[in-house]
C-alpha positions as CSV (number, residue, x, y, z in Angstrom):
1,M,151.1,118.2,118.1
2,D,150.2,121.4,116.3
3,T,152.7,124.3,116.9
4,L,153.0,127.9,115.9
5,T,156.4,129.6,116.4
6,V,156.1,133.2,117.6
7,G,159.6,134.8,117.7
8,K,161.6,132.5,120.1
9,C,158.4,131.2,121.7
10,S,156.0,128.4,120.7
11,M,152.2,128.0,121.0
12,E,151.2,124.3,121.0
13,L,147.9,122.4,120.9
14,A,147.3,119.0,122.3
15,R,144.4,116.9,123.5
16,G,144.8,115.7,127.0
17,D,144.3,116.1,130.7
18,I,145.7,119.4,132.0
19,T,146.3,118.0,135.5
20,R,149.0,115.8,134.0
21,E,151.0,118.6,132.4
22,S,154.5,119.0,133.5
23,C,154.7,122.7,132.6
24,A,155.9,125.2,135.2
25,A,152.3,126.4,135.6
26,I,148.9,125.2,134.6
27,V,145.9,127.6,134.3
28,N,142.7,126.8,136.1
29,A,139.4,128.0,134.7
30,A,138.1,128.9,138.2
31,N,135.0,130.5,139.7
32,K,135.2,133.8,141.6
33,T,135.6,132.0,145.0
34,L,138.6,130.0,143.9
35,L,137.4,127.3,146.2
36,G,136.9,124.6,143.6
37,G,134.0,123.7,141.4
38,G,133.2,121.4,138.4
39,G,135.0,120.7,135.2
40,V,138.7,121.7,134.9
41,D,138.4,123.5,138.3
42,G,137.3,120.5,140.2
43,A,139.8,118.2,138.4
44,I,142.7,120.5,139.3
45,H,141.6,120.7,143.0
46,R,141.2,116.9,143.2
47,A,144.5,116.1,141.5
48,G,146.5,118.8,143.3
49,G,145.2,118.0,146.7
50,P,144.4,120.1,149.8
51,A,147.4,122.4,149.4
52,I,145.8,124.2,146.5
53,L,142.5,124.8,148.4
54,D,144.4,126.0,151.4
55,A,146.4,128.5,149.3
56,C,143.2,129.6,147.5
57,R,141.4,130.4,150.8
58,K,144.1,133.0,151.5
59,L,143.5,134.8,148.2
60,N,140.0,136.2,148.9
61,G,138.6,135.2,145.6
62,C,139.3,136.6,142.1
63,E,137.4,138.9,139.8
64,T,136.4,138.0,136.2
65,G,139.3,138.7,133.9
66,D,141.9,138.6,136.6
67,A,144.2,135.8,137.8
68,K,146.0,134.7,141.0
69,I,148.7,132.1,141.6
70,T,149.1,129.2,144.1
71,T,151.2,126.2,144.6
72,G,150.6,123.2,142.3
73,G,150.2,120.9,145.3
74,N,150.5,117.3,144.2
75,L,150.5,118.2,140.5
76,E,153.6,118.0,138.3
77,A,153.2,121.7,137.6
78,K,154.9,123.9,140.3
79,Y,152.1,126.5,140.1
80,V,148.4,126.8,139.4
81,I,147.3,130.1,138.0
82,H,143.6,130.6,138.7
83,T,141.7,132.8,136.3
84,V,138.0,133.6,136.2
85,G,136.5,133.7,132.7
86,P,133.3,135.5,131.7
87,V,129.9,133.8,131.5
88,W,128.6,134.0,127.9
89,N,125.7,136.4,127.5
90,G,125.5,136.5,123.8
91,G,128.6,138.6,123.4
92,T,127.0,141.9,124.4
93,R,128.6,142.3,127.8
94,N,132.3,142.7,126.9
95,E,132.9,139.0,127.1
96,A,135.7,139.0,124.5
97,A,137.7,141.6,126.4
98,K,137.2,139.8,129.7
99,L,138.3,136.5,128.2
100,A,141.4,138.1,126.6
101,S,142.2,139.6,130.0
102,C,142.1,136.1,131.5
103,Y,144.9,135.0,129.2
104,R,146.9,138.2,129.4
105,R,146.8,138.3,133.3
106,S,147.6,134.6,133.5
107,L,150.7,135.1,131.3
108,E,151.8,138.2,133.2
109,I,151.7,136.3,136.4
110,A,153.6,133.4,134.8
111,V,156.3,135.8,133.7
112,E,156.4,137.4,137.1
113,N,157.0,134.0,138.6
114,D,159.7,132.9,136.0
115,C,157.5,130.3,134.4
116,E,158.9,129.5,131.0
117,S,156.1,127.0,130.2
118,V,152.3,127.4,130.8
119,A,149.4,125.2,129.9
120,F,145.8,126.6,129.4
121,P,142.5,124.9,129.1
122,A,139.7,126.3,127.0
123,I,138.6,129.0,129.5
124,S,134.8,129.7,129.8
125,T,133.8,127.1,127.2
126,G,132.2,124.7,129.7
127,V,129.4,125.6,132.0
128,Y,130.1,129.3,131.3
129,G,128.8,128.7,127.8
130,Y,131.4,130.7,125.7
131,P,131.2,129.4,122.1
132,I,134.3,127.4,121.4
133,V,135.0,128.9,118.0
134,Q,135.0,132.5,119.3
135,A,136.9,131.5,122.5
136,A,139.7,129.8,120.5
137,E,140.1,133.0,118.4
138,V,140.4,135.2,121.5
139,A,142.7,132.7,123.3
140,L,145.2,132.2,120.5
141,G,145.1,135.8,119.3
142,T,145.7,137.2,122.8
143,V,148.5,134.7,123.6
144,C,150.2,135.4,120.2
145,E,150.1,139.1,120.9
146,F,151.6,138.7,124.4
147,L,154.4,136.5,123.1
148,T,155.2,138.9,120.3
149,E,155.3,141.8,122.8
150,T,157.3,140.1,125.6
151,G,159.1,137.1,124.2
152,H,157.9,135.0,127.3
153,P,157.0,132.5,128.3
154,Q,159.0,130.2,126.0
155,T,156.2,127.6,125.6
156,V,152.4,128.0,125.9
157,R,150.3,124.9,125.5
158,F,146.6,124.7,125.0
159,I,145.3,121.4,126.4
160,L,142.0,120.5,125.0
161,F,139.8,117.8,126.6
162,S,137.9,116.7,123.5
163,E,138.9,115.9,119.9
164,S,136.2,118.3,118.7
165,D,137.7,121.2,120.8
166,L,141.1,120.3,119.5
167,E,139.9,120.5,115.9
168,V,138.4,124.0,116.5
169,Y,141.7,125.2,118.0
170,R,143.6,123.7,115.0
171,A,141.4,125.7,112.6
172,A,141.9,128.9,114.6
173,L,145.6,128.3,114.8
174,A,145.8,127.8,111.0
175,T,143.9,131.1,110.5
176,L,146.2,132.9,112.9
177,A,149.3,131.5,111.2
178,S,148.0,132.7,107.8
179,K,147.4,136.2,109.2
180,I,150.9,136.3,110.6
181,K,152.4,135.1,107.3
182,D,150.4,137.7,105.3
183,S,151.4,140.6,107.5
């Protein structure tokens, strides 16, 4: 596992299935309805069972860049934090700021709910088409900044589905570590 220590916190990378994570909260790359979909969203709803969908129905959806929390249902994680990432439009529609907001809002909600461990997927990189290299830079940079500012949560994991995505995140983590070291 690849790890970067940020103060008393750690950022970790791993290849795996986010639905099997035992963190306090896992993050769902959701659509605006929060009622399930494909990819990570569908996998979390299937693995977590009907309690997640029931809780999502009461939330009245979610805007791009925001996040909302529900039970983890049948998952090992106590909570699911649902966030809606931006659809990639060539980078001309404030996509980076919206993606950064997904990570920031998810972490704020995790801290508000005393979650000391959180697992993220690669938000917006599937059907939303966000290029993985740029997405990894935004994700890792935003989380590092948040951990530096707040000192929480204690552990943030990025769970990547494919080996190629993990390699991209490893490269981005190495670049971020170099920048921190040089500053």
